C-alpha positions in Angstrom: -62.8 -57.7 73.5 -65.7 -57.8 71.0 -65.0 -54.2 69.9 -61.3 -54.9 69.5 -62.0 -58.0 67.4 -64.4 -56.0 65.2 -61.8 -53.2 64.8 -59.1 -55.7 63.8 -61.6 -57.3 61.4 -62.4 -54.0 59.8 -58.7 -53.2 59.4 -58.0 -56.5 57.8 -61.0 -56.1 55.4 -59.9 -52.6 54.3 -56.2 -53.7 53.9 -57.2 -56.6 51.6 -58.8 -54.0 49.2 -55.5 -52.1 48.8 -54.2 -51.7 45.2 -51.1 -53.7 44.6 -47.7 -52.2 43.8 -47.7 -49.3 46.2 -45.3 -50.9 48.6 -45.3 -51.9 52.3 -45.0 -48.3 53.5 -48.3 -47.4 51.8 -50.0 -50.5 53.4 -48.7 -49.5 56.8 -49.9 -45.9 56.4 -53.2 -47.1 55.1 -53.6 -49.5 58.0 -52.9 -46.8 60.6 -55.5 -44.5 58.9 -58.1 -47.3 58.7 -57.6 -48.3 62.3 -58.1 -44.7 63.5 -61.2 -44.2 61.4 -62.7 -47.6 62.4 -62.2 -46.9 66.0 -64.0 -43.6 65.7 -66.9 -45.2 63.9 -67.1 -48.0 66.4 -67.2 -45.5 69.2 -70.1 -43.7 67.5 -72.0 -47.0 66.9 -71.2 -48.6 70.3 -74.3 -47.4 72.3 -77.2 -49.8 71.8 -80.8 -48.5 71.6 -82.8 -50.9 73.6 -83.1 -54.5 72.5 -81.2 -55.3 69.3 -78.6 -52.6 69.8 -75.9 -55.1 68.9 -77.4 -55.5 65.5 -77.4 -51.7 64.9 -73.7 -51.6 65.8 -72.9 -54.5 63.5 -74.7 -52.7 60.6 -72.9 -49.5 61.3 -69.6 -51.3 61.4 -70.3 -53.0 58.1 -71.2 -49.7 56.5 -68.0 -48.2 57.7 -66.0 -51.1 56.3 -67.6 -50.7 52.9 -66.9 -46.9 52.9 -63.3 -47.4 53.8 -62.8 -50.1 51.2 -63.9 -47.7 48.5 -61.9 -44.7 49.6 -58.7 -44.0 47.7 -55.3 -44.6 49.4 -53.6 -41.6 51.0 -50.0 -41.0 50.0 -48.1 -37.8 50.6 -46.1 -37.9 47.4 -49.0 -38.6 45.0 -51.3 -35.7 44.3 -55.0 -36.2 44.2 -56.0 -36.7 40.6 -59.0 -34.7 39.3 -60.1 -35.7 35.8 -56.5 -36.4 34.8 -55.4 -32.7 35.1 -53.5 -32.8 38.4 -50.0 -32.8 36.7 -50.5 -29.6 34.7 -51.9 -27.9 37.7 -48.9 -28.9 39.8 -46.6 -27.7 37.1 -48.3 -24.3 36.8 -48.2 -23.9 40.6 -44.5 -24.7 40.5 -43.9 -22.1 37.8 -45.8 -19.5 39.8 -43.6 -20.3 42.8 -40.5 -19.5 40.8 -41.8 -16.6 38.7 -43.6 -14.9 41.6 -40.5 -13.6 43.4 -38.8 -12.9 40.1 -41.7 -10.6 38.9 -41.9 -9.0 42.4 -38.2 -8.1 42.7 -38.6 -4.3 42.0 -42.0 -3.7 43.8 -42.6 -1.9 47.0 -45.2 -2.6 49.7 -47.1 0.7 49.0 -46.6 2.8 46.0 -49.0 5.6 47.0 -51.3 4.9 44.0 -54.8 3.6 43.8 -55.2 -0.2 44.2 -55.7 -0.8 40.5 -52.1 0.4 39.9 -50.5 -1.9 42.5 -47.3 -3.3 41.1 -47.1 -0.9 38.2 -43.5 -0.1 39.0 -42.4 -3.7 38.4 -44.1 -3.7 35.0 -42.5 -0.4 34.0 -39.0 -1.6 35.1 -39.4 -4.8 33.1 -40.6 -2.9 30.0 -37.5 -0.7 30.1 -35.2 -3.6 29.4 -36.0 -3.9 25.7 -35.2 -0.2 24.8 -32.0 -0.5 26.9 -30.9 -3.5 24.8 -31.8 -1.6 21.6 -29.7 1.4 22.8 -26.7 -0.9 23.3 -27.1 -2.4 19.9 -27.4 0.9 18.0 -24.5 2.3 20.0 -22.3 -0.6 19.0 -22.9 -0.2 15.3 -19.8 0.7 13.2 -21.4 3.8 11.7 -22.0 5.3 15.2 -18.2 5.4 15.7 -18.6 5.4 19.5 -15.3 5.1 21.5 -14.7 1.5 22.6 -14.5 2.4 26.3 -17.8 4.2 26.0 -19.3 1.0 24.6 -17.8 -1.0 27.5 -19.2 1.4 30.1 -22.7 1.3 28.5 -22.7 -2.5 28.5 -21.6 -2.6 32.2 -24.9 -1.0 33.0 -26.5 -4.4 32.4 -24.6 -5.8 35.4 -26.4 -3.4 37.6 -29.8 -4.1 36.0 -29.4 -7.9 36.4 -27.9 -7.7 39.9 -31.0 -5.9 41.2 -33.1 -9.0 40.4 -31.5 -11.5 42.8 -30.9 -8.7 45.3 -34.6 -7.7 45.2 -35.7 -11.3 45.6 -33.4 -11.9 48.5 -34.7 -8.7 50.2 -38.3 -10.0 49.8 -37.7 -13.6 50.9 -35.1 -13.2 53.6 -36.1 -9.8 55.1 -39.7 -9.2 53.9 -38.7 -5.7 52.7 -38.1 -3.9 49.5 -34.5 -3.6 48.2 -34.2 0.0 49.3 -34.8 -1.0 52.9 -32.0 -3.6 53.0 -28.8 -1.5 53.1 -26.3 -4.3 52.4 -28.0 -5.5 49.3 -28.9 -2.0 48.2 -25.4 -0.6 48.4 -23.8 -3.6 46.8 -26.0 -3.6 43.7 -25.7 0.2 43.5 -21.9 0.0 43.4 -22.1 -1.7 40.0 -23.9 1.4 38.6 -21.1 3.6 40.0 -18.5 1.5 38.1 -20.5 1.6 34.9 -20.9 5.4 35.0 -17.2 5.8 35.8 -16.1 3.8 32.8 -18.6 5.7 30.6 -17.2 9.1 31.6 -13.6 7.9 31.2 -14.4 6.7 27.7 -15.5 10.2 26.6 -12.7 11.8 28.5 -10.1 9.7 26.7 -11.7 10.4 23.3 -11.5 14.2 24.0 -7.9 14.2 25.2 -5.8 16.4 22.9 -3.5 14.3 20.7 -4.3 11.2 22.7 -2.2 12.3 25.7 -3.3 12.4 29.3 -2.5 15.1 31.8 1.0 13.8 32.4 1.8 13.6 28.7 1.6 9.8 28.4 0.1 8.2 25.3 -3.4 6.9 25.7 -4.6 3.9 23.7 -7.9 5.2 22.4 -8.7 2.0 20.5 -8.7 -0.1 23.7 -12.0 -1.0 25.4 -10.4 -2.3 28.6 -11.4 -0.3 31.7 -8.6 1.4 33.7 -8.6 -1.1 36.6 -5.8 0.7 38.4 -7.7 4.0 38.5 -10.9 2.2 39.5 -9.1 0.5 42.3 -7.7 3.8 43.5 -11.2 5.3 43.5 -12.6 2.3 45.5 -9.8 2.5 48.0 -10.3 6.2 48.5 -14.1 5.7 48.9 -13.7 2.9 51.4 -11.1 5.0 53.4 -13.5 8.0 53.6 -16.5 5.8 54.6 -14.4 3.8 57.1 -13.1 7.0 58.7 -16.6 8.2 59.2 -17.6 4.9 60.7 -14.7 5.0 63.2 -15.3 8.6 64.0 -18.9 7.8 64.9 -17.9 5.0 67.3 -15.0 7.0 68.8 -17.4 9.6 70.0 -16.3 12.3 67.6 -19.8 12.5 66.2 -22.8 13.1 68.3 -24.4 9.7 68.9 -27.9 11.2 69.0 -27.6 11.9 65.3 -27.0 8.2 64.6 -29.8 7.1 66.9 -32.4 9.5 65.4 -32.3 7.6 62.1 -34.6 4.6 61.6 -33.3 1.1 60.8 -33.9 1.4 57.1 -31.7 4.5 56.7 -29.0 4.4 54.1 -25.5 4.0 55.5 -22.6 6.2 54.5 -21.1 3.8 51.9 -24.5 3.5 50.3 -24.9 7.2 50.1 -21.4 7.5 48.7 -22.1 5.3 45.7 -25.4 7.1 45.1 -23.7 10.5 45.0 -20.8 9.2 43.0 -23.0 7.6 40.3 -25.1 10.8 39.9 -21.9 12.9 39.6 -20.3 10.5 37.0 -23.4 10.4 34.9 -23.6 14.2 34.9 -19.9 14.4 33.8 -20.6 11.8 31.0 -23.5 14.0 29.7 -21.3 17.1 29.4 -18.5 15.1 27.8 -20.9 13.5 25.2 -22.0 17.0 24.3 -18.4 18.1 23.7 -17.6 14.9 21.8 -20.2 16.0 19.2 -18.0 19.0 18.3 -14.8 16.9 18.0 -16.3 14.0 16.0 -18.4 16.2 13.7 -21.5 14.1 14.4 -24.0 16.4 16.0 -26.3 13.5 17.0 -24.1 13.1 20.1 -25.8 16.2 21.5 -29.1 14.4 21.2 -27.8 11.5 23.2 -26.6 13.9 25.8 -30.1 15.4 26.1 -31.6 11.9 26.3 -29.3 11.1 29.2 -30.9 13.9 31.1 -34.1 11.9 31.6 -32.0 9.2 33.4 -30.5 12.0 35.5 -33.9 12.9 36.7 -34.4 9.2 37.3 -31.4 9.3 39.6 -32.7 12.2 41.6 -36.1 10.5 42.2 -34.9 7.6 44.4 -32.4 9.8 46.2 -35.3 12.0 47.3 -37.1 9.0 48.5 -34.0 7.8 50.4 -33.6 11.2 52.1 -37.1 10.7 53.7 -36.1 7.2 54.8 -38.2 5.5 52.1 -41.4 6.7 53.7 -44.6 4.9 52.3 -46.3 8.3 52.2 -44.2 9.3 49.2 -44.0 5.8 47.7 -45.4 7.2 44.5 -41.8 8.3 43.7 -41.0 4.7 42.9 -43.5 4.4 40.0 -42.2 7.8 38.9 -38.7 6.4 38.9 -39.8 3.4 36.8 -41.6 5.7 34.3 -38.5 7.9 34.0 -36.4 4.7 33.5 -38.6 3.6 30.6 -38.7 7.0 28.9 -35.0 7.5 29.4 -34.1 4.1 27.9 -36.4 4.7 25.0 -35.0 8.2 24.4 -31.4 6.9 24.5 -32.3 4.1 22.1 -33.8 6.6 19.6 -30.7 8.9 20.1 -28.4 6.0 19.4 -30.4 5.2 16.2 -30.0 8.8 15.0 -26.3 8.6 15.8 -25.9 5.7 13.4 -28.0 7.4 10.7 -26.0 10.6 11.0 -22.8 8.6 10.8 -24.0 6.9 7.6 -24.7 10.4 6.1 -21.3 11.7 7.0 -19.6 8.6 5.5 -21.6 9.0 2.3 -20.6 12.6 2.0 -17.0 11.7 2.5 -17.2 9.0 -0.1 -18.7 11.3 -2.8 -16.5 14.3 -2.2 -13.5 14.6 -4.6 -10.1 13.9 -3.3 -8.0 16.9 -2.2 -5.2 16.0 -4.7 -7.5 16.2 -7.7 -9.0 19.5 -6.8 -7.9 22.4 -8.9 -5.3 24.7 -7.4 -6.7 28.0 -6.1 -6.2 30.9 -8.5 -3.5 33.4 -7.5 -4.7 36.6 -6.1 -4.5 39.6 -8.5 -1.7 41.9 -7.7 -2.5 45.1 -5.9 -2.5 48.4 -7.9 0.6 49.6 -6.3 2.5 46.5 -7.5 1.1 47.0 -11.0 2.1 50.5 -11.1 5.6 49.6 -9.9 6.0 46.9 -12.6 4.7 49.3 -15.3 7.1 51.9 -14.2 10.0 49.4 -14.4 8.9 48.3 -17.9 8.8 51.9 -19.0 12.3 52.6 -17.7 
């Protein structure tokens, strides 16, 4: 009973020293904490040492009460202040929690490089965004005279770039893997690249069509930048039919099941491989059409853009090689190589688009300074041949 009274007295003494204005919930929480601590201290000071042991226990209890009275209140929603700098530290931690997954969206667990180059692929991918935006700006200038559908296809590439950010974050947070190992997110984001390359190739194809007519003789609106949604829907339906047929054939026993079981869990599915192959093929076609467009437009700088697109073609073969070997960590150095090729390819296309505009300005200046065709002097008539002169001389003599 004496110990219980002392514990209640310690609790009451500590509760009276509470700062006002924190609410009843804080006082209850403080009381529970104080009660537990006081009981522990009393248990430690309970054993008397010979005569006068009660005085020793009373002194220990008084010391515990004074210590608890000076301790700050514990509250889960209030951070512990440290020289008035707790709020900036909390804000910086919150920013790190948000920026951390965002900056780690394109990284892989092991890139096969020394430790000092860990995460270099993420930095290279981020650095390639600025030259990509410069490329789009130079290509959209009026002096470049790029077909409108080509501009539309080039801008659609940004959809793929920005889609890989939330997809990569979701792969890290939900699955603990890189984007290449999560087939659903990988194939979905890669399909946007397929549509971008398809529209880009169609833009050059329409610009090169003879007389603005398609293969059926119908008139093509070359000034329209709207993608051909009907043709794109047909392409998507055909791709889904082929992939769905292969999936049903595998489950119907038409394909050896051991071939399917031999692949690891991170292997790319048939639809994901389809969009990879399609995007590479469409980019290759767009390169050849851009080279031919230089001859038709008279601006030879389009050939430079076609050559710059070749770096991005190598960039496409690099991840495909990695996927063939099931994204093996042993060849993870292909991912930083892909990021480096992405940066150099975007920079090369930006410079090629700049040259495209400068060459367009030069061609327009030459056209403005050249005299009109109507004001040019008529060509002198060719001198008559000797046989005609002899014939006329003979007639005059007669």
